[in-house]
C-alpha positions in Angstrom: 25.2 -10.4 47.8 24.3 -13.1 45.2 24.7 -10.4 42.6 28.4 -10.1 43.3 28.7 -13.6 41.7 26.9 -12.6 38.5 29.2 -11.0 35.9 27.9 -7.8 34.3 27.1 -7.5 30.6 27.7 -11.2 29.7 25.4 -14.2 29.5 25.4 -16.1 32.9 23.7 -19.3 33.8 22.9 -20.2 37.5 23.3 -23.9 37.1 26.6 -23.9 35.2 28.2 -20.7 36.3 26.9 -19.2 39.6 26.2 -22.3 41.7 29.5 -24.1 40.9 31.4 -20.9 41.7 29.6 -20.6 45.1 30.3 -24.3 46.0 33.9 -23.9 45.0 34.2 -20.9 47.3 32.6 -22.9 50.1 29.5 -20.8 50.2 26.3 -22.5 51.4 23.7 -23.3 48.8 20.2 -24.3 49.9 17.0 -25.6 48.2 13.6 -24.5 49.1 10.0 -25.5 48.1 8.0 -22.4 47.4 4.4 -21.7 46.7 3.5 -20.3 43.2 4.1 -20.9 39.5 7.4 -21.6 37.8 8.0 -22.4 34.1 11.4 -22.5 32.5 10.7 -20.9 29.1 13.9 -22.1 27.4 12.0 -24.1 24.8 9.2 -23.2 22.4 6.8 -25.6 23.9 7.4 -24.2 27.4 7.1 -20.6 26.1 3.8 -21.3 24.5 2.6 -23.3 27.6 3.4 -20.3 29.8 1.1 -18.1 27.6 -1.6 -20.8 27.7 -1.4 -21.0 31.5 -1.8 -17.2 31.8 -4.8 -17.2 29.5 -6.3 -20.1 31.5 -5.9 -18.0 34.7 -3.6 -20.5 36.3 -1.2 -17.7 37.0 -2.1 -14.4 38.7 -0.9 -12.1 36.0 -2.6 -8.9 34.8 -3.3 -9.2 31.1 -3.1 -5.8 29.4 -6.1 -4.6 27.5 -9.9 -4.7 27.9 -11.7 -8.0 28.3 -14.4 -7.7 25.6 -15.6 -11.2 26.2 -14.6 -14.2 28.3 -10.8 -14.6 27.8 -10.5 -12.2 24.9 -8.4 -9.1 25.7 -8.1 -6.2 23.2 -5.6 -3.2 23.6 -6.0 0.4 22.6 -6.3 1.6 19.0 -7.2 -1.9 17.7 -9.1 -2.1 14.4 -11.1 -5.2 13.8 -13.1 -5.4 10.5 -16.5 -6.9 10.2 -16.2 -10.6 9.5 -13.2 -11.3 11.7 -13.6 -14.5 13.9 -12.0 -14.6 17.3 -12.1 -17.8 19.4 -10.8 -17.0 22.8 -8.9 -17.1 25.0 -6.7 -14.6 23.0 -4.8 -11.3 23.4 -4.7 -8.6 20.8 -2.1 -5.8 21.6 -2.4 -2.1 21.0 -2.9 -0.7 17.5 -3.3 -4.1 15.8 -5.3 -4.4 12.6 -7.4 -7.5 11.6 -8.9 -7.6 8.1 -12.3 -9.1 7.3 -12.0 -12.9 7.0 -9.1 -13.3 9.4 -9.5 -15.9 12.1 -7.8 -15.8 15.5 -7.9 -19.2 17.2 -7.6 -20.1 20.9 -4.5 -19.3 22.9 -3.2 -16.8 20.3 -1.3 -13.7 21.4 -0.7 -10.7 19.1 1.8 -8.1 20.1 1.4 -4.4 19.5 1.1 -3.2 15.9 0.5 -6.6 14.3 -1.3 -6.5 10.9 -3.3 -9.6 9.9 -4.8 -9.7 6.4 -7.9 -11.4 5.2 -8.4 -15.2 5.3 -5.4 -15.6 7.6 -5.6 -18.2 10.4 -3.6 -18.1 13.7 -4.0 -20.7 16.4 -2.0 -21.4 19.6 0.7 -19.0 18.5 2.5 -15.9 19.7 3.1 -13.1 17.3 5.5 -10.4 18.4 5.1 -6.7 17.8 4.8 -5.1 14.4 4.7 -8.4 12.5 2.8 -8.6 9.2 0.6 -11.6 8.5 -0.4 -11.7 4.8 -3.5 -13.0 3.1 -4.4 -16.7 3.7 -1.4 -17.3 6.0 -1.9 -20.4 8.2 0.0 -20.4 11.5 -0.3 -23.1 14.2 1.8 -23.5 17.3 4.4 -21.0 16.1 6.4 -18.2 17.5 6.9 -15.2 15.1 9.5 -12.7 16.0 9.3 -8.9 16.0 8.7 -7.1 12.7 8.7 -10.3 10.7 6.9 -10.3 7.3 4.9 -13.3 6.2 3.5 -12.9 2.7 0.4 -14.4 1.0 -0.2 -18.1 1.4 2.6 -18.9 3.9 2.0 -22.0 6.1 3.8 -22.6 9.4 3.4 -26.0 11.0 3.6 -26.9 14.7 6.8 -25.9 16.5 8.1 -23.3 14.0 10.2 -20.4 15.4 10.8 -17.3 13.3 13.4 -14.8 14.6 13.1 -11.0 14.4 12.7 -9.4 11.0 12.4 -12.6 9.1 10.9 -12.4 5.6 8.9 -15.4 4.2 7.9 -15.2 0.6 4.5 -16.1 -0.9 3.2 -19.7 -0.6 6.3 -20.9 1.3 5.8 -23.9 3.7 7.8 -24.2 6.9 7.6 -27.8 8.2 7.3 -28.6 11.9 10.1 -27.8 14.4 11.9 -25.5 11.9 13.8 -22.5 13.2 14.6 -19.5 11.0 17.2 -17.2 12.6 16.8 -13.4 12.7 17.0 -11.3 9.5 16.9 -14.3 7.2 14.8 -14.7 4.0 12.7 -17.7 3.0 12.1 -17.7 -0.8 8.6 -17.6 -2.3 7.3 -21.1 -2.9 10.0 -22.8 -0.8 9.3 -25.9 1.2 11.7 -25.6 4.2 12.5 -28.9 6.0 15.6 -27.8 7.9 16.4 -24.7 10.0 17.7 -21.6 8.3 20.7 -20.4 10.3 23.8 -19.4 8.2 22.5 -19.4 4.6 24.1 -16.6 2.6 20.7 -15.7 1.0 19.7 -14.2 4.4 19.1 -10.6 3.1 17.0 -9.7 0.2 18.4 -7.4 -2.4 17.2 -3.8 -2.3 16.1 -3.6 -5.9 13.6 -5.8 -7.5 11.8 -5.6 -10.9 11.3 -2.0 -11.6 12.5 -0.5 -8.3 12.5 -0.8 -4.5 9.2 -2.3 -3.2 7.9 -2.9 0.3 4.8 -2.8 2.5 4.1 0.8 3.4 5.0 1.5 7.0 6.0 -2.2 7.6 9.2 -2.8 5.7 9.0 0.4 3.6 9.3 2.9 6.4 10.2 6.6 6.3 13.5 5.7 7.9 14.3 3.3 5.1 13.1 5.6 2.4 15.3 8.4 3.7 18.3 6.1 3.7 17.6 4.9 0.1 17.3 8.5 -1.0 20.6 9.4 0.8 22.3 6.5 -1.0 20.9 7.7 -4.4 22.1 11.2 -3.6 25.6 9.9 -2.7 25.8 8.2 -6.1 25.3 11.6 -7.8 27.5 14.7 -7.7 27.0 17.2 -4.9 24.6 20.0 -6.0 22.9 17.8 -8.6 19.1 18.1 -9.1 16.6 15.3 -9.0 12.9 15.4 -10.0 10.5 13.8 -7.5 6.9 12.8 -7.9 4.2 10.5 -6.4 0.7 9.3 -6.9 -2.3 10.5 -4.9 -1.9 7.9 -2.0 -1.0 9.0 1.5 1.6 6.3 1.7 3.5 7.7 -1.3 3.1 11.2 0.0 4.6 10.3 3.4 7.5 8.4 1.9 8.2 11.0 -0.7 8.7 13.6 2.0 11.2 11.3 3.8 13.1 10.8 0.5 13.3 14.5 -0.2 14.9 14.9 3.3 17.4 12.2 2.4 18.2 13.8 -1.0 18.7 17.2 0.6 20.9 15.7 3.4 23.2 14.4 0.6 23.5 17.8 -1.0 21.1 17.2 -3.8 18.4 19.7 -4.9 14.9 18.6 -5.5 12.3 19.7 -8.2 9.0 18.5 -6.7 6.3 17.6 -9.3 3.9 16.7 -6.4 1.2 14.4 -7.9 2.3 13.4 -11.4 2.1 10.5 -13.8 5.2 8.4 -14.5 5.6 9.7 -18.1 5.4 13.3 -16.9 8.1 12.6 -14.4 10.3 11.0 -17.1 9.6 13.9 -19.5 11.0 16.4 -17.0 14.2 14.5 -16.7 14.9 15.5 -20.3 13.2 18.8 -20.3 14.9 20.3 -17.3 18.4 18.7 -17.6 18.4 17.1 -14.2 20.5 14.2 -13.0 17.7 11.8 -12.5 14.2 11.3 -10.9 12.3 9.4 -8.3 8.7 8.5 -8.4 6.7 6.7 -5.7 3.3 5.0 -6.1 1.2 2.1 -4.9 2.1 -1.2 -6.4 -0.3 -2.5 -9.0 0.0 -6.0 -7.6 -0.5 -5.2 -3.9 -2.3 -2.0 -2.8 -0.5 -2.2 0.6 2.9 -1.9 -1.1 4.7 1.1 -2.4 7.2 1.0 -5.3 10.0 3.5 -5.6 11.3 3.9 -9.1 14.5 5.6 -10.2 15.1 7.2 -13.6 18.3 8.5 -15.2 18.9 11.9 -16.7 17.2 10.7 -20.0 14.0 9.5 -18.2 14.8 5.8 -18.6 14.9 3.3 -15.7 18.4 3.3 -14.1 20.5 0.3 -15.2 21.6 -2.6 -13.0 25.1 -1.0 -12.7 23.7 2.1 -11.0 21.3 -0.1 -8.9 24.2 -2.1 -7.6 26.1 1.1 -6.7 23.1 2.5 -4.8 22.6 -0.8 -3.0 26.3 -1.0 -2.1 26.1 2.5 -0.6 22.9 1.7 1.2 24.2 -1.6 2.7 27.4 -0.1 3.9 25.7 3.1 5.0 28.5 4.9 3.2 26.6 8.1 2.8 27.7 11.6 1.9 26.5 14.0 4.6 27.1 17.6 3.5 27.8 20.7 5.6 24.7 22.7 6.6 25.6 25.3 4.0 25.5 22.6 1.2 22.1 21.0 2.1 20.0 20.7 -1.0 17.1 23.0 -1.9 13.5 22.2 -2.8 11.6 23.9 -5.7 8.4 23.2 -7.7 8.5 22.7 -11.4 6.9 25.8 -13.1 4.2 25.1 -15.7 5.1 21.4 -15.8 1.7 20.3 -17.3 1.8 23.0 -20.0 5.3 22.0 -21.1 4.4 18.4 -21.3 1.1 19.1 -23.2 2.9 21.3 -25.7 5.5 18.6 -26.3 2.8 16.0 -26.9 1.1 18.3 -29.5 4.4 18.4 -31.4 4.4 14.6 -31.9 1.3 14.7 -34.1 -0.2 16.6 -37.0 -2.9 18.5 -35.1 -4.7 19.8 -38.2 -4.9 16.3 -39.7 -6.3 14.8 -36.5 -8.8 17.7 -36.0 -10.1 17.3 -39.5 -11.1 13.7 -38.7 -13.2 14.9 -35.8 -12.7 11.7 -33.7 -15.2 10.6 -31.1 -13.3 9.0 -28.3 -14.1 7.3 -24.9 -11.2 7.6 -22.4 -10.9 6.0 -19.0 -8.1 7.6 -17.0 -8.4 4.9 -14.2 -8.2 7.6 -11.5 -4.6 8.4 -12.5 -2.9 11.8 -12.9 -2.8 11.6 -16.7 -6.3 13.2 -16.5 -4.5 16.4 -15.4 -2.9 17.0 -18.9 -4.9 15.2 -21.6 -8.0 17.5 -21.7 -5.9 20.5 -22.8 -4.4 18.5 -25.7 -7.7 16.8 -26.8 -9.5 20.2 -26.8 -7.1 21.4 -29.6 -7.8 18.3 -31.7 -11.5 19.0 -32.0 -12.3 15.6 -30.7 -15.6 14.7 -29.0 -14.5 13.0 -25.8 -16.5 11.0 -23.3 -14.3 10.8 -20.2 -14.5 8.2 -17.4 -12.8 8.5 -14.0 -11.1 11.8 -14.8 -9.6 12.6 -11.4 -6.8 11.2 -9.2 -8.2 9.0 -6.4 -6.3 6.6 -4.2 -9.6 4.7 -3.4 -10.3 4.3 -7.1 -6.7 3.1 -7.8 -6.9 0.5 -5.1 -10.0 -1.0 -6.7 -8.6 -0.8 -10.2 -9.4 -3.9 -12.3 -8.2 -3.6 -15.9 -10.6 -6.2 -17.4 -13.6 -4.6 -15.6 -12.7 -1.1 -16.7 -12.0 -2.3 -20.3 -15.5 -3.8 -20.4 -17.0 -0.5 -19.3 -15.2 1.4 -22.0 -16.3 -1.2 -24.6 -19.9 -0.7 -23.6 -19.6 3.1 -23.8 -18.0 2.9 -27.2 -20.9 0.8 -28.5 -23.5 3.0 -26.9 -22.1 6.2 -28.1 -20.9 5.2 -31.6 -17.4 6.3 -30.8 -14.4 5.7 -33.2 -12.4 4.1 -30.4 -12.0 3.8 -26.7 -8.8 4.0 -24.6 -7.9 2.8 -21.1 -4.9 4.4 -19.5 -3.6 2.7 -16.4 -3.2 4.7 -13.2 0.6 5.2 -13.7 0.0 6.6 -17.2 2.3 4.0 -18.8 0.0 1.2 -20.1 -2.5 1.7 -23.0 -5.4 -0.6 -23.9 -7.6 0.2 -26.9 -11.2 -0.6 -27.9 -12.1 -0.5 -31.6 -15.2 1.1 -33.1 -17.1 -2.2 -32.8 -16.6 -2.3 -29.1 -13.9 -5.1 -29.3 -11.2 -4.9 -26.6 -7.8 -5.4 -28.3 -5.4 -7.9 -26.9 -1.9 -6.7 -26.3 -0.8 -8.7 -29.3 -3.4 -6.9 -31.5 -2.5 -3.5 -30.1 1.2 -4.1 -31.0 0.3 -5.4 -34.5 -1.9 -2.4 -35.3 0.8 0.1 -34.1 3.4 -1.7 -36.2 1.2 -1.7 -39.3 0.7 2.1 -38.9 4.1 3.3 -37.8 5.8 1.5 -40.6 4.1 3.8 -43.0 6.7 6.4 -42.0 9.1 5.1 -39.4 11.5 7.7 -37.9 14.5 5.4 -38.1 15.1 2.0 -39.6 14.7 -0.2 -36.6 11.9 -1.4 -34.2 12.9 -2.6 -30.8 10.9 -5.5 -29.3 11.4 -7.9 -26.4 12.3 -11.5 -27.2 8.9 -12.6 -25.9 7.0 -10.9 -28.8 5.5 -13.1 -31.5 7.4 -13.7 -34.7 4.4 -12.2 -36.6 5.5 -8.8 -35.3 8.9 -9.2 -37.0 7.2 -10.3 -40.2 5.1 -7.1 -40.3 8.2 -4.9 -39.7 10.5 -6.7 -42.1 7.9 -6.9 -44.9 8.0 -3.0 -44.9 11.8 -2.9 -45.2 12.7 -2.2 -41.6 14.8 -4.2 -39.0 13.8 -5.7 -35.7 16.1 -5.3 -32.7 15.4 -8.0 -30.2 15.9 -6.9 -26.5 15.8 -8.4 -23.1 12.4 -8.6 -21.4 13.0 -6.0 -18.8 11.5 -2.5 -19.3 14.9 -0.9 -18.6 16.6 -2.9 -21.4 13.9 -2.0 -23.9 14.1 1.7 -22.9 17.9 1.6 -23.2 17.7 0.3 -26.8 14.8 2.8 -27.6 17.2 5.6 -26.9 19.3 4.7 -29.9 19.0 7.1 -32.9 18.2 4.2 -35.2 15.1 3.0 -33.3 11.9 4.7 -34.4 9.4 2.6 -32.3 9.4 0.2 -29.4 6.8 -1.7 -27.4 6.2 -4.6 -25.2 3.3 -7.1 -24.7 1.8 -5.3 -21.7 0.5 -2.2 -23.4 3.7 -0.3 -23.2 4.2 2.0 -26.2 7.5 3.9 -26.7 7.8 6.8 -29.2 11.6 7.5 -29.1 11.3 10.8 -30.9 9.3 12.1 -28.0 10.4 10.0 -25.0 12.4 6.7 -24.9 10.0 5.3 -22.3 6.4 4.1 -22.0 3.8 6.8 -22.3 0.1 5.9 -22.8 -1.0 9.4 -23.5 1.6 9.8 -26.3 0.6 6.4 -27.6 -3.1 7.3 -27.8 -2.4 10.6 -29.6 -0.1 8.9 -32.1 -2.8 6.3 -32.8 -5.3 9.1 -33.6 -2.7 10.7 -35.8 -1.9 7.5 -37.7 -5.5 6.6 -38.2 -6.2 10.0 -39.5 -3.2 9.8 -41.8 -4.3 6.6 -43.4 -8.0 7.4 -43.1 -8.9 4.0 -41.8 -11.0 2.6 -38.9 -9.3 0.8 -36.1 -11.6 -2.2 -36.5 -10.4 -2.6 -40.1 -6.8 -2.9 -38.9 -7.8 -5.4 -36.1 -9.5 -7.6 -38.7 -6.2 -7.8 -40.7 -4.0 -8.5 -37.6 -2.4 -12.0 -37.7 -3.5 -14.7 -35.2 -1.0 -15.6 -32.5 -0.6 -18.9 -30.5 1.6 -17.8 -27.7 1.6 -19.5 -24.2 3.3 -18.6 -20.9 4.0 -21.1 -18.2 6.0 -21.1 -14.9 7.9 -23.9 -13.2 9.0 -23.6 -9.6 12.8 -23.8 -9.6 15.0 -23.5 -6.4 17.6 -20.8 -6.7 20.5 -23.2 -6.3 19.3 -25.3 -9.3 18.6 -22.4 -11.8 22.1 -22.5 -13.2 22.0 -26.3 -13.6 18.7 -26.0 -15.5 19.9 -23.4 -17.9 23.3 -25.1 -18.5 21.6 -28.5 -19.2 19.1 -26.9 -21.6 21.9 -25.3 -23.6 23.5 -28.7 -23.9 20.3 -30.3 -25.0 19.8 -27.7 -27.8 22.8 -28.9 -29.8 22.1 -28.5 -33.5 19.2 -26.1 -33.2 19.1 -22.3 -33.7 19.4 -20.7 -30.3 19.3 -17.0 -29.2 20.9 -16.1 -25.9 19.7 -12.4 -25.7 17.7 -13.1 -22.5 17.5 -16.7 -21.2 17.5 -19.4 -23.9 15.3 -19.1 -27.0 15.2 -22.3 -29.0 13.8 -22.3 -32.5 11.8 -25.4 -33.7 10.2 -26.2 -37.1 6.8 -25.5 -35.5 7.7 -22.5 -33.4 10.0 -21.3 -30.7 10.5 -21.7 -26.9 12.0 -19.1 -24.5 13.2 -20.4 -21.1 14.0 -17.5 -18.7 14.8 -17.7 -15.0 13.0 -15.1 -12.9 15.4 -12.6 -11.3 13.4 -12.3 -8.1 11.5 -15.5 -7.5 12.4 -19.2 -7.5 10.6 -19.6 -10.8 11.6 -20.4 -14.4 9.4 -18.8 -17.1 8.5 -20.6 -20.3 7.2 -18.8 -23.4 6.2 -20.9 -26.4 4.8 -19.9 -29.8 3.6 -22.4 -32.3 2.0 -22.5 -35.8 -1.1 -23.6 -34.0 -2.4 -23.7 -30.4 -1.6 -27.4 -30.2 2.0 -26.8 -31.3 2.5 -24.0 -28.7 1.0 -26.3 -26.0 3.3 -29.2 -27.0 6.4 -27.1 -26.9 5.5 -25.5 -23.6 4.7 -28.8 -22.0 7.8 -30.5 -23.3 10.2 -27.9 -21.9 8.3 -27.8 -18.6 8.7 -31.6 -18.4 12.4 -31.3 -19.1 12.9 -28.8 -16.3 10.9 -30.8 -13.8 12.9 -33.9 -14.7 16.1 -32.0 -13.9 14.8 -31.0 -10.5 14.1 -34.5 -9.3 
């Protein structure tokens, strides 16, 4: 009958609710000494102590899993790579994954589905189900809640408690006895000395640089992908059509199918390109008159992450205004769910590669290039650009030595740009080729090697292109980000053309490239834009245009590289808490009184010996500093001076 005194569906405490009520009603209450084990797990130390007592066999509790060695229990479906160190007693739940180099210390308990990356260290801690423990994460005496996400280099000291679905950014440090409440976010690089309970920065924004990114099947799940697609569909008109593509990875394939379902549920039709490069996807936005496009592929920075990118009807990245609209719909779950008769359809794009290849041919003088009979080495980096380029190159009469000419997820995961570039350079030397090209897996970034086997820097690549395209620019303007060297502007202006400086984001550069006046655009990461063909990065189009321009001037690439100006450009980062970014920028503006200043993106201050650009990062608690000087010493002096100023403000 004691249960009659316990209210249903509300929190009830025996000592403060039930027992006082019994005494007030005159009911007898007795105490009794019993045999057995009792631990009030109301505190973290007691909770961890209860786990320790169970592992020490002080309590008669059946531990799930198979005891593979004394005190070490492993569940079903567990994958433990060679090189993992386990110092028992410890428990590893079902379907956990431990990568080589991970170390699980004594009295550690992993719930079902926990993923632990290399060089991570867990000791005397309890990790609840489906948590993600990134590379080099150090955890001691900590409780990690369900589905939490700890990124590379995070350190949790004794007594830390993380609630369910907490996100902790790279290299963050959580001091002892800190509590982070459920669904909160700890910024990358943060040093947290007090508990995170009500802070407004609890939820991360959906969109980051370039798109929506997350760990595949951890925070980027099929359910989330379908909801994002449904939000995108809701932002479009009913019965609109969207192009969808992916890379060769299984993660992208899985998530793409979920997104197609979300688009159809919102009454949007889908043209499926299946496996396709980013430029091919952009091209079909313009060629097929659709309302936009989505492409999914593994992140270049983290092979476990997938990035979802959204394009507008012109093939450019969607602007922040549409991102905010999609995010607002996603957050509110204000989705348009159509009647069964209005559910979207799915079709394949007929002859997609042929259409794209034909359009590429029309950007160059095929006869002129064929007459030069180029000898070229091309590394496709296991990307899907290899599907289309052979057809075009065959018509150019070029002798082509191809490396990695097939789509491969395994190859993409191991892609190292410097290593691949060195291989191309060696092949150019050995074969006596006119030039070599490295096209990144996405098909957007181009890297060139000249006929001497020298790998061009991105500055040199830009200077060579500017020198050549200014022979006959289609338009009177070249669009460049504000981080580009002033030497680029000198090349353009010396030929009678104008430079349009843009913000540093790819979306901003593409938006300006779509202007009729702009005849060429590029960034400092190998991104080449030929607006007459496509106002977006396209490495294949860039390579073909380079062959066309070299043939037109009848010059070797090495000759142009030798004429390229020297550049002294440095980039530095200063860790800056979010709440102080505004103060830093405002103070710097006040300090620049009397100097020429550009406010296109961040603060660009011109000095007698060069310039400095100070730009807050939109995603991380970081301030970027770019500095160019007349000499390496001048650039270093400017960079160090502004870094010193920022650090002084943060004290």
